[in-house]
C-alpha positions as YAML, in Angstrom:
chain: A
units: angstrom
residues:
- id: 1
  name: MET
  ca: [0.00, 0.00, 0.00]
- id: 2
  name: LYS
  ca: [2.78, 2.36, 0.95]
- id: 3
  name: LYS
  ca: [4.70, 1.49, -2.21]
- id: 4
  name: GLY
  ca: [1.67, 2.27, -4.39]
- id: 5
  name: ARG
  ca: [1.21, 5.63, -2.70]
- id: 6
  name: ILE
  ca: [4.86, 6.52, -3.34]
- id: 7
  name: ILE
  ca: [4.46, 5.64, -7.03]
- id: 8
  name: ARG
  ca: [1.35, 7.82, -7.29]
- id: 9
  name: ILE
  ca: [3.23, 10.74, -5.70]
- id: 10
  name: ILE
  ca: [6.17, 10.29, -8.08]
- id: 11
  name: LEU
  ca: [3.85, 10.19, -11.07]
- id: 12
  name: ALA
  ca: [1.97, 13.27, -9.86]
- id: 13
  name: VAL
  ca: [5.23, 15.18, -9.43]
- id: 14
  name: PHE
  ca: [6.44, 14.03, -12.85]
- id: 15
  name: PHE
  ca: [3.29, 15.07, -14.70]
- id: 16
  name: SER
  ca: [3.17, 18.36, -12.82]
- id: 17
  name: ALA
  ca: [6.72, 19.07, -13.91]
- id: 18
  name: VAL
  ca: [5.84, 18.21, -17.52]
- id: 19
  name: PHE
  ca: [2.84, 20.53, -17.36]
- id: 20
  name: VAL
  ca: [4.88, 23.40, -15.89]
- id: 21
  name: PHE
  ca: [7.64, 22.94, -18.48]
- id: 22
  name: SER
  ca: [5.13, 22.81, -21.36]
- id: 23
  name: ALA
  ca: [3.37, 25.92, -20.07]
- id: 24
  name: TYR
  ca: [6.72, 27.69, -19.79]
- id: 25
  name: LYS
  ca: [7.60, 26.76, -23.39]
- id: 26
  name: LEU
  ca: [4.21, 27.97, -24.67]
- id: 27
  name: ILE
  ca: [4.54, 31.25, -22.81]
- id: 28
  name: ASN
  ca: [7.98, 31.76, -24.35]
- id: 29
  name: ILE
  ca: [6.68, 30.98, -27.84]
- id: 30
  name: TYR
  ca: [3.74, 33.35, -27.62]
- id: 31
  name: SER
  ca: [5.88, 35.99, -25.97]
- id: 32
  name: GLY
  ca: [8.26, 35.72, -28.92]
- id: 33
  name: TYR
  ca: [5.40, 36.08, -31.38]
- id: 34
  name: LYS
  ca: [4.16, 39.15, -29.51]
- id: 35
  name: ASP
  ca: [7.64, 40.71, -29.49]
- id: 36
  name: ALA
  ca: [7.89, 40.21, -33.26]
- id: 37
  name: GLU
  ca: [4.41, 41.60, -33.86]
- id: 38
  name: ASP
  ca: [5.19, 44.71, -31.82]
- id: 39
  name: PHE
  ca: [8.57, 45.19, -33.49]
- id: 40
  name: TYR
  ca: [7.18, 45.05, -37.03]
- id: 41
  name: GLU
  ca: [4.21, 47.21, -36.15]
- id: 42
  name: ASP
  ca: [6.62, 49.90, -34.97]
- id: 43
  name: VAL
  ca: [8.67, 49.56, -38.16]
- id: 44
  name: ARG
  ca: [5.55, 49.93, -40.33]
- id: 45
  name: ASP
  ca: [4.38, 52.95, -38.39]
- id: 46
  name: GLU
  ca: [7.78, 54.58, -38.75]
- id: 47
  name: TYR
  ca: [8.73, 53.84, -42.35]
- id: 48
  name: ILE
  ca: [5.66, 53.36, -44.54]
- id: 49
  name: LYS
  ca: [3.01, 55.85, -45.57]
- id: 50
  name: THR
  ca: [-0.37, 55.13, -47.16]
- id: 51
  name: THR
  ca: [-1.38, 56.93, -50.33]
- id: 52
  name: GLU
  ca: [-3.78, 59.03, -48.25]
- id: 53
  name: GLU
  ca: [-0.94, 60.13, -45.98]
- id: 54
  name: ASN
  ca: [1.05, 61.06, -49.06]
- id: 55
  name: GLY
  ca: [-1.80, 63.29, -50.17]
- id: 56
  name: GLU
  ca: [-2.37, 61.26, -53.33]
- id: 57
  name: THR
  ca: [-5.87, 60.89, -54.74]
- id: 58
  name: GLU
  ca: [-7.47, 59.47, -57.84]
- id: 59
  name: ASN
  ca: [-7.55, 62.95, -59.32]
- id: 60
  name: GLY
  ca: [-4.59, 64.74, -60.84]
- id: 61
  name: ASN
  ca: [-2.07, 63.86, -63.52]
- id: 62
  name: GLU
  ca: [-1.27, 60.38, -64.81]
- id: 63
  name: GLU
  ca: [1.88, 60.02, -62.67]
- id: 64
  name: THR
  ca: [-0.03, 60.86, -59.49]
- id: 65
  name: GLN
  ca: [-2.76, 58.37, -60.38]
- id: 66
  name: THR
  ca: [-0.17, 55.61, -60.92]
- id: 67
  name: LYS
  ca: [1.40, 56.30, -57.52]
- id: 68
  name: ALA
  ca: [-2.03, 56.40, -55.89]
- id: 69
  name: ALA
  ca: [-2.70, 52.87, -57.19]
- id: 70
  name: LEU
  ca: [0.08, 51.59, -54.89]
- id: 71
  name: PRO
  ca: [-1.02, 50.56, -51.40]
- id: 72
  name: PHE
  ca: [1.69, 52.70, -49.74]
- id: 73
  name: THR
  ca: [5.19, 54.07, -50.15]
- id: 74
  name: VAL
  ca: [8.31, 53.20, -48.17]
- id: 75
  name: ASP
  ca: [10.70, 55.78, -46.75]
- id: 76
  name: PHE
  ca: [13.83, 53.90, -47.81]
- id: 77
  name: ASP
  ca: [16.15, 56.79, -47.03]
- id: 78
  name: SER
  ca: [15.22, 56.66, -43.34]
- id: 79
  name: LEU
  ca: [14.94, 52.87, -43.28]
- id: 80
  name: GLN
  ca: [18.40, 52.39, -44.76]
- id: 81
  name: SER
  ca: [19.80, 54.92, -42.29]
- id: 82
  name: TYR
  ca: [18.37, 52.67, -39.59]
- id: 83
  name: ASN
  ca: [19.85, 49.58, -41.24]
- id: 84
  name: PRO
  ca: [21.84, 49.73, -44.52]
- id: 85
  name: ASP
  ca: [21.10, 46.03, -45.13]
- id: 86
  name: VAL
  ca: [17.49, 46.83, -46.09]
- id: 87
  name: VAL
  ca: [17.00, 46.24, -49.82]
- id: 88
  name: GLY
  ca: [13.23, 46.05, -50.19]
- id: 89
  name: TRP
  ca: [9.77, 45.65, -48.74]
- id: 90
  name: ILE
  ca: [7.34, 42.83, -49.51]
- id: 91
  name: TYR
  ca: [3.58, 43.13, -49.21]
- id: 92
  name: CYS
  ca: [0.56, 40.97, -49.99]
- id: 93
  name: PRO
  ca: [-2.87, 42.61, -49.50]
- id: 94
  name: ASP
  ca: [-5.17, 41.06, -46.88]
- id: 95
  name: THR
  ca: [-2.46, 38.81, -45.45]
- id: 96
  name: GLU
  ca: [0.20, 39.12, -42.75]
- id: 97
  name: ILE
  ca: [2.88, 39.71, -45.39]
- id: 98
  name: ASN
  ca: [4.01, 43.30, -44.91]
- id: 99
  name: TYR
  ca: [7.70, 43.30, -44.07]
- id: 100
  name: PRO
  ca: [11.04, 44.91, -44.80]
- id: 101
  name: VAL
  ca: [13.54, 42.73, -46.64]
- id: 102
  name: ALA
  ca: [17.22, 42.72, -45.69]
- id: 103
  name: GLN
  ca: [20.30, 41.23, -47.34]
- id: 104
  name: SER
  ca: [23.50, 40.09, -45.68]
- id: 105
  name: ASP
  ca: [26.65, 38.51, -47.05]
- id: 106
  name: ASP
  ca: [25.29, 35.07, -46.14]
- id: 107
  name: ASN
  ca: [21.92, 33.34, -45.77]
- id: 108
  name: GLU
  ca: [22.22, 32.80, -42.01]
- id: 109
  name: TYR
  ca: [22.51, 36.19, -40.36]
- id: 110
  name: TYR
  ca: [18.84, 37.22, -40.36]
- id: 111
  name: LEU
  ca: [17.35, 33.84, -39.56]
- id: 112
  name: ARG
  ca: [16.69, 34.86, -35.94]
- id: 113
  name: ARG
  ca: [17.69, 38.52, -35.94]
- id: 114
  name: ALA
  ca: [15.61, 41.68, -36.11]
- id: 115
  name: LEU
  ca: [16.74, 44.65, -38.17]
- id: 116
  name: ASP
  ca: [18.37, 46.15, -35.09]
- id: 117
  name: GLY
  ca: [20.47, 43.00, -34.58]
- id: 118
  name: SER
  ca: [18.56, 41.75, -31.53]
- id: 119
  name: TYR
  ca: [17.17, 38.24, -31.23]
- id: 120
  name: LEU
  ca: [13.73, 37.82, -32.80]
- id: 121
  name: VAL
  ca: [12.00, 34.47, -33.09]
- id: 122
  name: THR
  ca: [10.57, 35.28, -36.53]
- id: 123
  name: GLY
  ca: [13.84, 36.66, -37.84]
- id: 124
  name: THR
  ca: [13.80, 39.06, -40.79]
- id: 125
  name: VAL
  ca: [12.66, 38.35, -44.33]
- id: 126
  name: PHE
  ca: [15.86, 38.37, -46.38]
- id: 127
  name: ALA
  ca: [17.07, 38.25, -49.96]
- id: 128
  name: ASP
  ca: [19.59, 35.64, -51.05]
- id: 129
  name: TYR
  ca: [23.13, 36.97, -50.66]
- id: 130
  name: ARG
  ca: [23.78, 36.32, -54.38]
- id: 131
  name: ASN
  ca: [20.96, 38.60, -55.50]
- id: 132
  name: THR
  ca: [21.76, 41.85, -57.23]
- id: 133
  name: GLU
  ca: [19.05, 44.37, -58.10]
- id: 134
  name: PRO
  ca: [15.66, 42.80, -58.93]
- id: 135
  name: GLY
  ca: [15.28, 42.53, -62.68]
- id: 136
  name: THR
  ca: [19.01, 42.14, -63.34]
- id: 137
  name: GLN
  ca: [19.01, 38.38, -62.79]
- id: 138
  name: ARG
  ca: [16.46, 35.87, -63.96]
- id: 139
  name: ASN
  ca: [15.55, 34.73, -60.45]
- id: 140
  name: TYR
  ca: [15.41, 36.95, -57.36]
- id: 141
  name: ILE
  ca: [15.21, 34.76, -54.23]
- id: 142
  name: VAL
  ca: [13.63, 35.82, -50.93]
- id: 143
  name: TYR
  ca: [13.40, 33.71, -47.75]
- id: 144
  name: GLY
  ca: [11.13, 33.92, -44.72]
- id: 145
  name: HIS
  ca: [10.17, 31.65, -41.84]
- id: 146
  name: TYR
  ca: [6.96, 29.66, -41.83]
- id: 147
  name: MET
  ca: [5.50, 30.86, -38.51]
- id: 148
  name: LYS
  ca: [2.65, 28.95, -36.91]
- id: 149
  name: ASP
  ca: [0.87, 32.16, -35.92]
- id: 150
  name: GLY
  ca: [0.58, 33.04, -39.62]
- id: 151
  name: SER
  ca: [3.20, 35.78, -39.57]
- id: 152
  name: ILE
  ca: [6.15, 36.19, -41.99]
- id: 153
  name: PHE
  ca: [5.45, 33.53, -44.68]
- id: 154
  name: GLY
  ca: [3.04, 31.55, -42.52]
- id: 155
  name: CYS
  ca: [0.19, 31.97, -45.01]
- id: 156
  name: PHE
  ca: [1.98, 30.14, -47.84]
- id: 157
  name: GLU
  ca: [0.26, 26.83, -47.08]
- id: 158
  name: LYS
  ca: [-3.08, 28.54, -47.75]
- id: 159
  name: TYR
  ca: [-2.11, 28.85, -51.40]
- id: 160
  name: ARG
  ca: [-2.92, 25.16, -51.73]
- id: 161
  name: ASP
  ca: [-6.52, 26.31, -51.73]
- id: 162
  name: GLN
  ca: [-7.35, 27.55, -55.23]
- id: 163
  name: SER
  ca: [-9.81, 30.09, -53.88]
- id: 164
  name: PHE
  ca: [-7.12, 31.59, -51.63]
- id: 165
  name: TYR
  ca: [-4.84, 32.00, -54.62]
- id: 166
  name: GLU
  ca: [-7.63, 33.59, -56.65]
- id: 167
  name: ASN
  ca: [-8.20, 36.10, -53.84]
- id: 168
  name: HIS
  ca: [-4.45, 36.78, -53.40]
- id: 169
  name: PRO
  ca: [-2.80, 36.41, -56.83]
- id: 170
  name: VAL
  ca: [-0.68, 39.53, -56.51]
- id: 171
  name: MET
  ca: [2.03, 40.76, -54.15]
- id: 172
  name: TYR
  ca: [4.17, 43.88, -54.26]
- id: 173
  name: TYR
  ca: [7.92, 44.29, -53.93]
- id: 174
  name: PHE
  ca: [9.19, 47.79, -53.21]
- id: 175
  name: THR
  ca: [12.84, 48.79, -53.60]
- id: 176
  name: PRO
  ca: [14.63, 52.14, -53.37]
- id: 177
  name: ARG
  ca: [14.99, 52.26, -57.17]
- id: 178
  name: GLN
  ca: [11.93, 50.47, -58.52]
- id: 179
  name: ASN
  ca: [8.59, 49.08, -57.38]
- id: 180
  name: TYR
  ca: [7.21, 45.81, -58.72]
- id: 181
  name: LYS
  ca: [3.95, 43.98, -58.92]
- id: 182
  name: ILE
  ca: [4.44, 40.25, -58.36]
- id: 183
  name: GLU
  ca: [2.05, 38.16, -60.47]
- id: 184
  name: LEU
  ca: [2.11, 34.72, -58.84]
- id: 185
  name: PHE
  ca: [2.10, 31.91, -61.38]
- id: 186
  name: ALA
  ca: [3.10, 28.79, -59.42]
- id: 187
  name: GLY
  ca: [3.22, 27.36, -55.91]
- id: 188
  name: LEU
  ca: [5.39, 24.34, -55.19]
- id: 189
  name: LEU
  ca: [6.06, 21.82, -52.47]
- id: 190
  name: THR
  ca: [9.67, 20.97, -53.14]
- id: 191
  name: ASN
  ca: [12.99, 20.52, -51.36]
- id: 192
  name: THR
  ca: [16.41, 22.11, -51.22]
- id: 193
  name: GLU
  ca: [17.80, 19.71, -53.83]
- id: 194
  name: GLU
  ca: [14.89, 19.59, -56.28]
- id: 195
  name: PHE
  ca: [14.20, 23.32, -56.52]
- id: 196
  name: PRO
  ca: [17.02, 25.22, -58.23]
- id: 197
  name: TYR
  ca: [17.99, 27.92, -55.75]
- id: 198
  name: GLU
  ca: [19.93, 29.78, -58.42]
- id: 199
  name: THR
  ca: [19.81, 33.39, -59.57]
- id: 200
  name: ASP
  ca: [20.89, 32.93, -63.19]
- id: 201
  name: PHE
  ca: [20.10, 30.27, -65.77]
- id: 202
  name: SER
  ca: [20.74, 29.51, -69.40]
- id: 203
  name: ASP
  ca: [17.74, 30.00, -71.70]
- id: 204
  name: GLY
  ca: [17.10, 26.27, -71.76]
- id: 205
  name: ASP
  ca: [17.38, 25.74, -68.02]
- id: 206
  name: PHE
  ca: [15.19, 28.74, -67.28]
- id: 207
  name: GLU
  ca: [12.52, 27.56, -69.69]
- id: 208
  name: SER
  ca: [12.65, 24.10, -68.09]
- id: 209
  name: LEU
  ca: [12.21, 25.65, -64.63]
- id: 210
  name: LEU
  ca: [9.16, 27.62, -65.75]
- id: 211
  name: ILE
  ca: [7.54, 24.59, -67.38]
- id: 212
  name: TRP
  ca: [8.29, 22.36, -64.38]
- id: 213
  name: ALA
  ca: [6.90, 24.97, -61.98]
- id: 214
  name: LYS
  ca: [3.62, 25.31, -63.87]
- id: 215
  name: GLU
  ca: [3.20, 21.54, -64.19]
- id: 216
  name: ASN
  ca: [3.78, 20.94, -60.49]
- id: 217
  name: SER
  ca: [2.00, 23.98, -59.07]
- id: 218
  name: PHE
  ca: [-0.61, 23.34, -56.39]
- id: 219
  name: PHE
  ca: [-2.76, 26.15, -57.79]
- id: 220
  name: ASP
  ca: [-3.81, 26.98, -61.35]
- id: 221
  name: SER
  ca: [-2.86, 30.37, -62.76]
- id: 222
  name: HIS
  ca: [-3.48, 32.09, -66.09]
- id: 223
  name: ILE
  ca: [-0.18, 33.99, -65.67]
- id: 224
  name: GLU
  ca: [2.47, 32.87, -68.13]
- id: 225
  name: ALA
  ca: [6.18, 33.55, -67.59]
- id: 226
  name: GLY
  ca: [8.69, 33.21, -70.43]
- id: 227
  name: ILE
  ca: [12.45, 33.31, -70.88]
- id: 228
  name: ASP
  ca: [12.37, 37.07, -71.38]
- id: 229
  name: ASP
  ca: [10.73, 37.63, -67.98]
- id: 230
  name: LYS
  ca: [12.33, 38.07, -64.57]
- id: 231
  name: ILE
  ca: [10.86, 36.13, -61.66]
- id: 232
  name: ILE
  ca: [10.93, 36.14, -57.87]
- id: 233
  name: SER
  ca: [11.04, 32.97, -55.77]
- id: 234
  name: LEU
  ca: [9.59, 33.28, -52.25]
- id: 235
  name: SER
  ca: [10.74, 30.37, -50.11]
- id: 236
  name: THR
  ca: [9.74, 29.08, -46.68]
- id: 237
  name: CYS
  ca: [10.08, 25.85, -44.73]
- id: 238
  name: SER
  ca: [7.48, 23.08, -44.87]
- id: 239
  name: TYR
  ca: [7.19, 20.08, -42.61]
- id: 240
  name: GLN
  ca: [5.73, 17.35, -44.82]
- id: 241
  name: TYR
  ca: [9.16, 15.71, -45.02]
- id: 242
  name: GLU
  ca: [12.81, 16.46, -44.29]
- id: 243
  name: ASN
  ca: [14.12, 19.62, -46.00]
- id: 244
  name: ALA
  ca: [10.72, 20.34, -47.53]
- id: 245
  name: ARG
  ca: [10.10, 23.86, -48.83]
- id: 246
  name: THR
  ca: [7.08, 25.77, -50.04]
- id: 247
  name: VAL
  ca: [8.03, 28.14, -52.84]
- id: 248
  name: LEU
  ca: [5.81, 30.71, -54.52]
- id: 249
  name: LEU
  ca: [6.99, 31.92, -57.92]
- id: 250
  name: GLY
  ca: [5.91, 35.23, -59.38]
- id: 251
  name: LYS
  ca: [6.63, 37.33, -62.43]
- id: 252
  name: LEU
  ca: [8.28, 40.63, -61.54]
- id: 253
  name: CYS
  ca: [6.38, 43.41, -63.32]
- id: 254
  name: PRO
  ca: [7.90, 46.90, -62.90]
- id: 255
  name: ILE
  ca: [5.41, 49.58, -61.88]
- id: 256
  name: GLU
  ca: [6.13, 52.64, -63.95]
...
């Protein structure tokens, strides 16, 4: 009888410890998400302005109307003074995607770092270190974490739903020199060996990539990309198998 009571006490202590540890881990996770949310909200408030804030309306000359069609503008002068590594800003309407994009001399630095260099669980969306200016290479590669709270590139899995794609077929990529509309034409579940994480291709290899992407896309798109186009590859982790990646491919269309 005494032995059984001791076992019950040991088990109770063990499960209590497991519960406390699990609760501690969950609190840390959600605290990290909250820190990231607050950080990026402050960055947006500081460095982006809506068309209304810019005083742009649908009236006026053609140039003003074109600018007014953009969702907002980015104060890159101030943002790059804050961090010279900033090279762009990515945005997808009606999703969580609304982030600055940095570039380092490797693909590791911003995995868990904020723009100010501090630890941040979501890290920073970043361009491949081999990228030059968008539009100068055939493939511009951007990476972001798949976050379970839906932040960063956490909405990518939703593109498996055709209706989600049809409601979100366009993203925007802003840079200090040129703004782009991203016309998404393929979404892929792939891996680090199958998908060619390269910035330049021969005509034949690039055409093969575009055909392969369309044939294996998990959504259907009427957008066609050819060898004369420049594309952007947006990559995030997936967990269906080891080294799985979800990659969205879009045609980079300069906004004049």
